[in-house]
mmCIF file as gemmi writes it, N, C-alpha and C atoms, coordinates in Angstrom:
data_model
loop_
_atom_site.group_PDB
_atom_site.id
_atom_site.type_symbol
_atom_site.label_atom_id
_atom_site.label_alt_id
_atom_site.label_comp_id
_atom_site.label_asym_id
_atom_site.label_entity_id
_atom_site.label_seq_id
_atom_site.pdbx_PDB_ins_code
_atom_site.Cartn_x
_atom_site.Cartn_y
_atom_site.Cartn_z
_atom_site.occupancy
_atom_site.B_iso_or_equiv
_atom_site.pdbx_formal_charge
_atom_site.auth_seq_id
_atom_site.auth_asym_id
_atom_site.pdbx_PDB_model_num
ATOM 1 N N . MET Axp A 1 ? -54.876 -102.757 11.757 1 0 ? 1 A 1
ATOM 2 C CA . MET Axp A 1 ? -54.501 -103.657 12.834 1 0 ? 1 A 1
ATOM 3 C C . MET Axp A 1 ? -54.95 -103.05 14.153 1 0 ? 1 A 1
ATOM 4 N N . HIS Axp A 2 ? -55.527 -103.866 14.99 1 0 ? 2 A 1
ATOM 5 C CA . HIS Axp A 2 ? -55.974 -103.426 16.313 1 0 ? 2 A 1
ATOM 6 C C . HIS Axp A 2 ? -54.797 -103.36 17.285 1 0 ? 2 A 1
ATOM 7 N N . ARG Axp A 3 ? -55.028 -102.682 18.404 1 0 ? 3 A 1
ATOM 8 C CA . ARG Axp A 3 ? -54.061 -102.621 19.498 1 0 ? 3 A 1
ATOM 9 C C . ARG Axp A 3 ? -54.837 -102.689 20.808 1 0 ? 3 A 1
ATOM 10 N N . ILE Axp A 4 ? -54.355 -103.533 21.718 1 0 ? 4 A 1
ATOM 11 C CA . ILE Axp A 4 ? -54.992 -103.712 23.022 1 0 ? 4 A 1
ATOM 12 C C . ILE Axp A 4 ? -54.171 -102.972 24.074 1 0 ? 4 A 1
ATOM 13 N N . THR Axp A 5 ? -54.867 -102.296 24.972 1 0 ? 5 A 1
ATOM 14 C CA . THR Axp A 5 ? -54.225 -101.669 26.124 1 0 ? 5 A 1
ATOM 15 C C . THR Axp A 5 ? -54.902 -102.202 27.374 1 0 ? 5 A 1
ATOM 16 N N . LEU Axp A 6 ? -54.1 -102.671 28.302 1 0 ? 6 A 1
ATOM 17 C CA . LEU Axp A 6 ? -54.596 -103.132 29.597 1 0 ? 6 A 1
ATOM 18 C C . LEU Axp A 6 ? -54.234 -102.081 30.633 1 0 ? 6 A 1
ATOM 19 N N . LEU Axp A 7 ? -55.244 -101.53 31.289 1 0 ? 7 A 1
ATOM 20 C CA . LEU Axp A 7 ? -55.031 -100.569 32.375 1 0 ? 7 A 1
ATOM 21 C C . LEU Axp A 7 ? -55.196 -101.309 33.689 1 0 ? 7 A 1
ATOM 22 N N . GLY Axp A 8 ? -54.2 -101.242 34.521 1 0 ? 8 A 1
ATOM 23 C CA . GLY Axp A 8 ? -54.242 -101.933 35.801 1 0 ? 8 A 1
ATOM 24 C C . GLY Axp A 8 ? -53.327 -101.253 36.788 1 0 ? 8 A 1
ATOM 25 N N . LYS Axp A 9 ? -52.901 -102.031 37.797 1 0 ? 9 A 1
ATOM 26 C CA . LYS Axp A 9 ? -51.929 -101.509 38.753 1 0 ? 9 A 1
ATOM 27 C C . LYS Axp A 9 ? -51.243 -102.699 39.416 1 0 ? 9 A 1
ATOM 28 N N . PRO Axp A 10 ? -50.065 -102.478 39.946 1 0 ? 10 A 1
ATOM 29 C CA . PRO Axp A 10 ? -49.339 -103.56 40.614 1 0 ? 10 A 1
ATOM 30 C C . PRO Axp A 10 ? -50.141 -104.126 41.79 1 0 ? 10 A 1
ATOM 31 N N . GLY Axp A 11 ? -50.045 -105.444 41.97 1 0 ? 11 A 1
ATOM 32 C CA . GLY Axp A 11 ? -50.7 -106.094 43.085 1 0 ? 11 A 1
ATOM 33 C C . GLY Axp A 11 ? -52.172 -106.402 42.874 1 0 ? 11 A 1
ATOM 34 N N . CYS Axp A 12 ? -52.681 -106.173 41.701 1 0 ? 12 A 1
ATOM 35 C CA . CYS Axp A 12 ? -54.09 -106.401 41.381 1 0 ? 12 A 1
ATOM 36 C C . CYS Axp A 12 ? -54.25 -107.821 40.824 1 0 ? 12 A 1
ATOM 37 N N . HIS Axp A 13 ? -54.921 -108.703 41.583 1 0 ? 13 A 1
ATOM 38 C CA . HIS Axp A 13 ? -55.056 -110.087 41.129 1 0 ? 13 A 1
ATOM 39 C C . HIS Axp A 13 ? -55.938 -110.212 39.893 1 0 ? 13 A 1
ATOM 40 N N . LEU Axp A 14 ? -56.947 -109.371 39.752 1 0 ? 14 A 1
ATOM 41 C CA . LEU Axp A 14 ? -57.759 -109.408 38.534 1 0 ? 14 A 1
ATOM 42 C C . LEU Axp A 14 ? -56.945 -108.962 37.319 1 0 ? 14 A 1
ATOM 43 N N . CYS Axp A 15 ? -55.985 -108.05 37.55 1 0 ? 15 A 1
ATOM 44 C CA . CYS Axp A 15 ? -55.116 -107.596 36.466 1 0 ? 15 A 1
ATOM 45 C C . CYS Axp A 15 ? -54.237 -108.745 35.981 1 0 ? 15 A 1
ATOM 46 N N . GLU Axp A 16 ? -53.788 -109.575 36.907 1 0 ? 16 A 1
ATOM 47 C CA . GLU Axp A 16 ? -52.974 -110.732 36.523 1 0 ? 16 A 1
ATOM 48 C C . GLU Axp A 16 ? -53.782 -111.69 35.658 1 0 ? 16 A 1
ATOM 49 N N . ASP Axp A 17 ? -55.036 -111.918 36.021 1 0 ? 17 A 1
ATOM 50 C CA . ASP Axp A 17 ? -55.909 -112.777 35.219 1 0 ? 17 A 1
ATOM 51 C C . ASP Axp A 17 ? -56.133 -112.181 33.832 1 0 ? 17 A 1
ATOM 52 N N . ALA Axp A 18 ? -56.396 -110.872 33.787 1 0 ? 18 A 1
ATOM 53 C CA . ALA Axp A 18 ? -56.626 -110.192 32.512 1 0 ? 18 A 1
ATOM 54 C C . ALA Axp A 18 ? -55.379 -110.251 31.643 1 0 ? 18 A 1
ATOM 55 N N . ARG Axp A 19 ? -54.221 -110.053 32.249 1 0 ? 19 A 1
ATOM 56 C CA . ARG Axp A 19 ? -52.954 -110.085 31.522 1 0 ? 19 A 1
ATOM 57 C C . ARG Axp A 19 ? -52.761 -111.441 30.837 1 0 ? 19 A 1
ATOM 58 N N . ALA Axp A 20 ? -53.078 -112.514 31.544 1 0 ? 20 A 1
ATOM 59 C CA . ALA Axp A 20 ? -52.91 -113.857 30.983 1 0 ? 20 A 1
ATOM 60 C C . ALA Axp A 20 ? -53.813 -114.065 29.766 1 0 ? 20 A 1
ATOM 61 N N . VAL Axp A 21 ? -55.068 -113.642 29.865 1 0 ? 21 A 1
ATOM 62 C CA . VAL Axp A 21 ? -56.009 -113.795 28.747 1 0 ? 21 A 1
ATOM 63 C C . VAL Axp A 21 ? -55.565 -112.944 27.567 1 0 ? 21 A 1
ATOM 64 N N . ILE Axp A 22 ? -55.221 -111.692 27.829 1 0 ? 22 A 1
ATOM 65 C CA . ILE Axp A 22 ? -54.811 -110.79 26.753 1 0 ? 22 A 1
ATOM 66 C C . ILE Axp A 22 ? -53.536 -111.282 26.081 1 0 ? 22 A 1
ATOM 67 N N . ALA Axp A 23 ? -52.569 -111.705 26.858 1 0 ? 23 A 1
ATOM 68 C CA . ALA Axp A 23 ? -51.31 -112.199 26.282 1 0 ? 23 A 1
ATOM 69 C C . ALA Axp A 23 ? -51.563 -113.402 25.382 1 0 ? 23 A 1
ATOM 70 N N . ARG Axp A 24 ? -52.418 -114.31 25.822 1 0 ? 24 A 1
ATOM 71 C CA . ARG Axp A 24 ? -52.728 -115.505 25.032 1 0 ? 24 A 1
ATOM 72 C C . ARG Axp A 24 ? -53.42 -115.13 23.72 1 0 ? 24 A 1
ATOM 73 N N . VAL Axp A 25 ? -54.494 -114.336 23.812 1 0 ? 25 A 1
ATOM 74 C CA . VAL Axp A 25 ? -55.268 -113.967 22.628 1 0 ? 25 A 1
ATOM 75 C C . VAL Axp A 25 ? -54.438 -113.111 21.68 1 0 ? 25 A 1
ATOM 76 N N . ALA Axp A 26 ? -53.757 -112.122 22.214 1 0 ? 26 A 1
ATOM 77 C CA . ALA Axp A 26 ? -52.936 -111.24 21.376 1 0 ? 26 A 1
ATOM 78 C C . ALA Axp A 26 ? -51.825 -112.034 20.687 1 0 ? 26 A 1
ATOM 79 N N . GLY Axp A 27 ? -51.22 -112.958 21.407 1 0 ? 27 A 1
ATOM 80 C CA . GLY Axp A 27 ? -50.171 -113.781 20.83 1 0 ? 27 A 1
ATOM 81 C C . GLY Axp A 27 ? -50.684 -114.652 19.707 1 0 ? 27 A 1
ATOM 82 N N . GLU Axp A 28 ? -51.825 -115.265 19.912 1 0 ? 28 A 1
ATOM 83 C CA . GLU Axp A 28 ? -52.404 -116.13 18.886 1 0 ? 28 A 1
ATOM 84 C C . GLU Axp A 28 ? -52.83 -115.356 17.643 1 0 ? 28 A 1
ATOM 85 N N . LEU Axp A 29 ? -53.344 -114.141 17.853 1 0 ? 29 A 1
ATOM 86 C CA . LEU Axp A 29 ? -53.851 -113.347 16.731 1 0 ? 29 A 1
ATOM 87 C C . LEU Axp A 29 ? -52.833 -112.367 16.164 1 0 ? 29 A 1
ATOM 88 N N . GLY Axp A 30 ? -51.679 -112.268 16.809 1 0 ? 30 A 1
ATOM 89 C CA . GLY Axp A 30 ? -50.659 -111.339 16.338 1 0 ? 30 A 1
ATOM 90 C C . GLY Axp A 30 ? -51.019 -109.879 16.54 1 0 ? 30 A 1
ATOM 91 N N . VAL Axp A 31 ? -51.757 -109.603 17.608 1 0 ? 31 A 1
ATOM 92 C CA . VAL Axp A 31 ? -52.199 -108.24 17.91 1 0 ? 31 A 1
ATOM 93 C C . VAL Axp A 31 ? -51.26 -107.641 18.958 1 0 ? 31 A 1
ATOM 94 N N . PRO Axp A 32 ? -50.722 -106.455 18.71 1 0 ? 32 A 1
ATOM 95 C CA . PRO Axp A 32 ? -49.864 -105.826 19.716 1 0 ? 32 A 1
ATOM 96 C C . PRO Axp A 32 ? -50.681 -105.386 20.93 1 0 ? 32 A 1
ATOM 97 N N . TRP Axp A 33 ? -50.016 -105.42 22.099 1 0 ? 33 A 1
ATOM 98 C CA . TRP Axp A 33 ? -50.689 -104.956 23.305 1 0 ? 33 A 1
ATOM 99 C C . TRP Axp A 33 ? -49.68 -104.34 24.253 1 0 ? 33 A 1
ATOM 100 N N . GLU Axp A 34 ? -50.205 -103.526 25.135 1 0 ? 34 A 1
ATOM 101 C CA . GLU Axp A 34 ? -49.38 -102.863 26.144 1 0 ? 34 A 1
ATOM 102 C C . GLU Axp A 34 ? -50.142 -102.828 27.448 1 0 ? 34 A 1
ATOM 103 N N . GLU Axp A 35 ? -49.401 -102.662 28.514 1 0 ? 35 A 1
ATOM 104 C CA . GLU Axp A 35 ? -50.012 -102.531 29.835 1 0 ? 35 A 1
ATOM 105 C C . GLU Axp A 35 ? -49.572 -101.201 30.437 1 0 ? 35 A 1
ATOM 106 N N . ILE Axp A 36 ? -50.534 -100.469 30.974 1 0 ? 36 A 1
ATOM 107 C CA . ILE Axp A 36 ? -50.264 -99.173 31.586 1 0 ? 36 A 1
ATOM 108 C C . ILE Axp A 36 ? -50.835 -99.182 33.001 1 0 ? 36 A 1
ATOM 109 N N . SER Axp A 37 ? -50.04 -98.764 33.955 1 0 ? 37 A 1
ATOM 110 C CA . SER Axp A 37 ? -50.507 -98.664 35.333 1 0 ? 37 A 1
ATOM 111 C C . SER Axp A 37 ? -51.306 -97.378 35.51 1 0 ? 37 A 1
ATOM 112 N N . ILE Axp A 38 ? -52.451 -97.495 36.159 1 0 ? 38 A 1
ATOM 113 C CA . ILE Axp A 38 ? -53.231 -96.286 36.429 1 0 ? 38 A 1
ATOM 114 C C . ILE Axp A 38 ? -52.5 -95.377 37.41 1 0 ? 38 A 1
ATOM 115 N N . ASP Axp A 39 ? -51.5 -95.913 38.098 1 0 ? 39 A 1
ATOM 116 C CA . ASP Axp A 39 ? -50.7 -95.097 39.01 1 0 ? 39 A 1
ATOM 117 C C . ASP Axp A 39 ? -49.755 -94.154 38.264 1 0 ? 39 A 1
ATOM 118 N N . SER Axp A 40 ? -49.647 -94.325 36.945 1 0 ? 40 A 1
ATOM 119 C CA . SER Axp A 40 ? -48.742 -93.483 36.164 1 0 ? 40 A 1
ATOM 120 C C . SER Axp A 40 ? -49.338 -92.114 35.849 1 0 ? 40 A 1
ATOM 121 N N . SER Axp A 41 ? -50.623 -91.942 36.127 1 0 ? 41 A 1
ATOM 122 C CA . SER Axp A 41 ? -51.283 -90.698 35.772 1 0 ? 41 A 1
ATOM 123 C C . SER Axp A 41 ? -52.456 -90.44 36.711 1 0 ? 41 A 1
ATOM 124 N N . GLU Axp A 42 ? -52.54 -89.243 37.215 1 0 ? 42 A 1
ATOM 125 C CA . GLU Axp A 42 ? -53.667 -88.884 38.074 1 0 ? 42 A 1
ATOM 126 C C . GLU Axp A 42 ? -54.976 -88.996 37.312 1 0 ? 42 A 1
ATOM 127 N N . GLU Axp A 43 ? -54.968 -88.632 36.052 1 0 ? 43 A 1
ATOM 128 C CA . GLU Axp A 43 ? -56.169 -88.717 35.216 1 0 ? 43 A 1
ATOM 129 C C . GLU Axp A 43 ? -56.645 -90.166 35.082 1 0 ? 43 A 1
ATOM 130 N N . LEU Axp A 44 ? -55.716 -91.086 34.801 1 0 ? 44 A 1
ATOM 131 C CA . LEU Axp A 44 ? -56.081 -92.503 34.693 1 0 ? 44 A 1
ATOM 132 C C . LEU Axp A 44 ? -56.589 -93.043 36.03 1 0 ? 44 A 1
ATOM 133 N N . ARG Axp A 45 ? -55.919 -92.68 37.09 1 0 ? 45 A 1
ATOM 134 C CA . ARG Axp A 45 ? -56.305 -93.148 38.421 1 0 ? 45 A 1
ATOM 135 C C . ARG Axp A 45 ? -57.725 -92.676 38.77 1 0 ? 45 A 1
ATOM 136 N N . GLU Axp A 46 ? -58.016 -91.413 38.52 1 0 ? 46 A 1
ATOM 137 C CA . GLU Axp A 46 ? -59.343 -90.876 38.828 1 0 ? 46 A 1
ATOM 138 C C . GLU Axp A 46 ? -60.435 -91.515 37.973 1 0 ? 46 A 1
ATOM 139 N N . LYS Axp A 47 ? -60.127 -91.75 36.716 1 0 ? 47 A 1
ATOM 140 C CA . LYS Axp A 47 ? -61.129 -92.271 35.787 1 0 ? 47 A 1
ATOM 141 C C . LYS Axp A 47 ? -61.4 -93.765 35.972 1 0 ? 47 A 1
ATOM 142 N N . TYR Axp A 48 ? -60.347 -94.554 36.277 1 0 ? 48 A 1
ATOM 143 C CA . TYR Axp A 48 ? -60.485 -96.009 36.221 1 0 ? 48 A 1
ATOM 144 C C . TYR Axp A 48 ? -60.277 -96.748 37.528 1 0 ? 48 A 1
ATOM 145 N N . TRP Axp A 49 ? -59.967 -96.088 38.645 1 0 ? 49 A 1
ATOM 146 C CA . TRP Axp A 49 ? -59.56 -96.799 39.852 1 0 ? 49 A 1
ATOM 147 C C . TRP Axp A 49 ? -60.576 -97.818 40.35 1 0 ? 49 A 1
ATOM 148 N N . GLU Axp A 50 ? -61.863 -97.612 40.133 1 0 ? 50 A 1
ATOM 149 C CA . GLU Axp A 50 ? -62.874 -98.571 40.577 1 0 ? 50 A 1
ATOM 150 C C . GLU Axp A 50 ? -63.16 -99.66 39.556 1 0 ? 50 A 1
ATOM 151 N N . MET Axp A 51 ? -62.566 -99.578 38.373 1 0 ? 51 A 1
ATOM 152 C CA . MET Axp A 51 ? -62.915 -100.507 37.301 1 0 ? 51 A 1
ATOM 153 C C . MET Axp A 51 ? -61.779 -101.433 36.88 1 0 ? 51 A 1
ATOM 154 N N . ILE Axp A 52 ? -60.582 -101.282 37.433 1 0 ? 52 A 1
ATOM 155 C CA . ILE Axp A 52 ? -59.46 -102.067 36.933 1 0 ? 52 A 1
ATOM 156 C C . ILE Axp A 52 ? -59.655 -103.556 37.171 1 0 ? 52 A 1
ATOM 157 N N . PRO Axp A 53 ? -59.128 -104.361 36.285 1 0 ? 53 A 1
ATOM 158 C CA . PRO Axp A 53 ? -58.451 -104.001 35.052 1 0 ? 53 A 1
ATOM 159 C C . PRO Axp A 53 ? -59.449 -103.542 33.985 1 0 ? 53 A 1
ATOM 160 N N . VAL Axp A 54 ? -58.993 -102.635 33.161 1 0 ? 54 A 1
ATOM 161 C CA . VAL Axp A 54 ? -59.788 -102.114 32.054 1 0 ? 54 A 1
ATOM 162 C C . VAL Axp A 54 ? -59.069 -102.481 30.762 1 0 ? 54 A 1
ATOM 163 N N . THR Axp A 55 ? -59.818 -103.007 29.817 1 0 ? 55 A 1
ATOM 164 C CA . THR Axp A 55 ? -59.26 -103.353 28.516 1 0 ? 55 A 1
ATOM 165 C C . THR Axp A 55 ? -59.75 -102.338 27.487 1 0 ? 55 A 1
ATOM 166 N N . LEU Axp A 56 ? -58.806 -101.763 26.759 1 0 ? 56 A 1
ATOM 167 C CA . LEU Axp A 56 ? -59.126 -100.856 25.667 1 0 ? 56 A 1
ATOM 168 C C . LEU Axp A 56 ? -58.723 -101.526 24.361 1 0 ? 56 A 1
ATOM 169 N N . ILE Axp A 57 ? -59.521 -101.352 23.347 1 0 ? 57 A 1
ATOM 170 C CA . ILE Axp A 57 ? -59.152 -101.784 22.004 1 0 ? 57 A 1
ATOM 171 C C . ILE Axp A 57 ? -59.136 -100.526 21.147 1 0 ? 57 A 1
ATOM 172 N N . ASP Axp A 58 ? -57.984 -100.253 20.598 1 0 ? 58 A 1
ATOM 173 C CA . ASP Axp A 58 ? -57.792 -99.042 19.787 1 0 ? 58 A 1
ATOM 174 C C . ASP Axp A 58 ? -58.207 -97.787 20.55 1 0 ? 58 A 1
ATOM 175 N N . GLY Axp A 59 ? -57.92 -97.777 21.86 1 0 ? 59 A 1
ATOM 176 C CA . GLY Axp A 59 ? -58.192 -96.609 22.692 1 0 ? 59 A 1
ATOM 177 C C . GLY Axp A 59 ? -59.614 -96.487 23.195 1 0 ? 59 A 1
ATOM 178 N N . VAL Axp A 60 ? -60.478 -97.448 22.85 1 0 ? 60 A 1
ATOM 179 C CA . VAL Axp A 60 ? -61.882 -97.411 23.263 1 0 ? 60 A 1
ATOM 180 C C . VAL Axp A 60 ? -62.115 -98.499 24.306 1 0 ? 60 A 1
ATOM 181 N N . GLN Axp A 61 ? -62.782 -98.151 25.401 1 0 ? 61 A 1
ATOM 182 C CA . GLN Axp A 61 ? -63.014 -99.123 26.464 1 0 ? 61 A 1
ATOM 183 C C . GLN Axp A 61 ? -63.825 -100.3 25.939 1 0 ? 61 A 1
ATOM 184 N N . HIS Axp A 62 ? -63.317 -101.484 26.209 1 0 ? 62 A 1
ATOM 185 C CA . HIS Axp A 62 ? -63.96 -102.724 25.768 1 0 ? 62 A 1
ATOM 186 C C . HIS Axp A 62 ? -64.527 -103.51 26.953 1 0 ? 62 A 1
ATOM 187 N N . ASP Axp A 63 ? -63.763 -103.686 27.997 1 0 ? 63 A 1
ATOM 188 C CA . ASP Axp A 63 ? -64.153 -104.475 29.165 1 0 ? 63 A 1
ATOM 189 C C . ASP Axp A 63 ? -63.588 -103.839 30.426 1 0 ? 63 A 1
ATOM 190 N N . PHE Axp A 64 ? -64.136 -104.246 31.566 1 0 ? 64 A 1
ATOM 191 C CA . PHE Axp A 64 ? -63.529 -103.908 32.852 1 0 ? 64 A 1
ATOM 192 C C . PHE Axp A 64 ? -63.809 -105.033 33.826 1 0 ? 64 A 1
ATOM 193 N N . TRP Axp A 65 ? -63.02 -105.112 34.872 1 0 ? 65 A 1
ATOM 194 C CA . TRP Axp A 65 ? -63.008 -106.14 35.911 1 0 ? 65 A 1
ATOM 195 C C . TRP Axp A 65 ? -62.544 -107.492 35.395 1 0 ? 65 A 1
ATOM 196 N N . ARG Axp A 66 ? -63.189 -108.026 34.393 1 0 ? 66 A 1
ATOM 197 C CA . ARG Axp A 66 ? -62.814 -109.337 33.846 1 0 ? 66 A 1
ATOM 198 C C . ARG Axp A 66 ? -62.709 -109.227 32.33 1 0 ? 66 A 1
ATOM 199 N N . VAL Axp A 67 ? -61.805 -110.014 31.759 1 0 ? 67 A 1
ATOM 200 C CA . VAL Axp A 67 ? -61.684 -110.064 30.301 1 0 ? 67 A 1
ATOM 201 C C . VAL Axp A 67 ? -62.349 -111.351 29.836 1 0 ? 67 A 1
ATOM 202 N N . ASP Axp A 68 ? -63.367 -111.208 29.022 1 0 ? 68 A 1
ATOM 203 C CA . ASP Axp A 68 ? -64.048 -112.356 28.44 1 0 ? 68 A 1
ATOM 204 C C . ASP Axp A 68 ? -63.306 -112.712 27.15 1 0 ? 68 A 1
ATOM 205 N N . GLU Axp A 69 ? -62.67 -113.87 27.146 1 0 ? 69 A 1
ATOM 206 C CA . GLU Axp A 69 ? -61.827 -114.258 26.012 1 0 ? 69 A 1
ATOM 207 C C . GLU Axp A 69 ? -62.613 -114.322 24.705 1 0 ? 69 A 1
ATOM 208 N N . THR Axp A 70 ? -63.79 -114.883 24.726 1 0 ? 70 A 1
ATOM 209 C CA . THR Axp A 70 ? -64.603 -114.997 23.511 1 0 ? 70 A 1
ATOM 210 C C . THR Axp A 70 ? -64.975 -113.617 22.981 1 0 ? 70 A 1
ATOM 211 N N . ARG Axp A 71 ? -65.377 -112.746 23.875 1 0 ? 71 A 1
ATOM 212 C CA . ARG Axp A 71 ? -65.763 -111.386 23.473 1 0 ? 71 A 1
ATOM 213 C C . ARG Axp A 71 ? -64.561 -110.605 22.932 1 0 ? 71 A 1
ATOM 214 N N . LEU Axp A 72 ? -63.394 -110.797 23.554 1 0 ? 72 A 1
ATOM 215 C CA . LEU Axp A 72 ? -62.178 -110.131 23.093 1 0 ? 72 A 1
ATOM 216 C C . LEU Axp A 72 ? -61.814 -110.61 21.696 1 0 ? 72 A 1
ATOM 217 N N . ARG Axp A 73 ? -61.843 -111.913 21.482 1 0 ? 73 A 1
ATOM 218 C CA . ARG Axp A 73 ? -61.536 -112.463 20.157 1 0 ? 73 A 1
ATOM 219 C C . ARG Axp A 73 ? -62.491 -111.929 19.097 1 0 ? 73 A 1
ATOM 220 N N . ALA Axp A 74 ? -63.768 -111.86 19.426 1 0 ? 74 A 1
ATOM 221 C CA . ALA Axp A 74 ? -64.766 -111.357 18.481 1 0 ? 74 A 1
ATOM 222 C C . ALA Axp A 74 ? -64.491 -109.9 18.119 1 0 ? 74 A 1
ATOM 223 N N . ALA Axp A 75 ? -64.166 -109.093 19.103 1 0 ? 75 A 1
ATOM 224 C CA . ALA Axp A 75 ? -63.89 -107.682 18.855 1 0 ? 75 A 1
ATOM 225 C C . ALA Axp A 75 ? -62.649 -107.49 17.986 1 0 ? 75 A 1
ATOM 226 N N . LEU Axp A 76 ? -61.67 -108.36 18.168 1 0 ? 76 A 1
ATOM 227 C CA . LEU Axp A 76 ? -60.433 -108.23 17.397 1 0 ? 76 A 1
ATOM 228 C C . LEU Axp A 76 ? -60.553 -108.77 15.986 1 0 ? 76 A 1
ATOM 229 N N . SER Axp A 77 ? -61.6 -109.506 15.705 1 0 ? 77 A 1
ATOM 230 C CA . SER Axp A 77 ? -61.745 -110.075 14.367 1 0 ? 77 A 1
ATOM 231 C C . SER Axp A 77 ? -62.596 -109.184 13.465 1 0 ? 77 A 1
ATOM 232 N N . THR Axp A 78 ? -62.991 -108.019 13.97 1 0 ? 78 A 1
ATOM 233 C CA . THR Axp A 78 ? -63.764 -107.093 13.132 1 0 ? 78 A 1
ATOM 234 C C . THR Axp A 78 ? -62.883 -106.046 12.533 1 0 ? 78 A 1
C-alpha cells in the first residue's frame, strides 16, 4: 500500500490546492496520507522551502508546486 506525504506550510495557497487534490484522490483510492509543515524541521525547510507544496509517495518526491491529479492517480495505481 502506498502512502502520500504533503510537505507545505501554513498560509501557502498552493498547499491548500494540493491538499484538496490529495484528499480527494487518497479518499477515493483508500490511500493514507499525512501533511507535514516544513517549519517543523530545519532540514525540511532548507531542502524544500522553494518548492512547496511537495508531494512524496512512499517517501520519494513525486511533485512540487502543483499536484497533477492524473499523474498522482497513475503513480498510486502501480
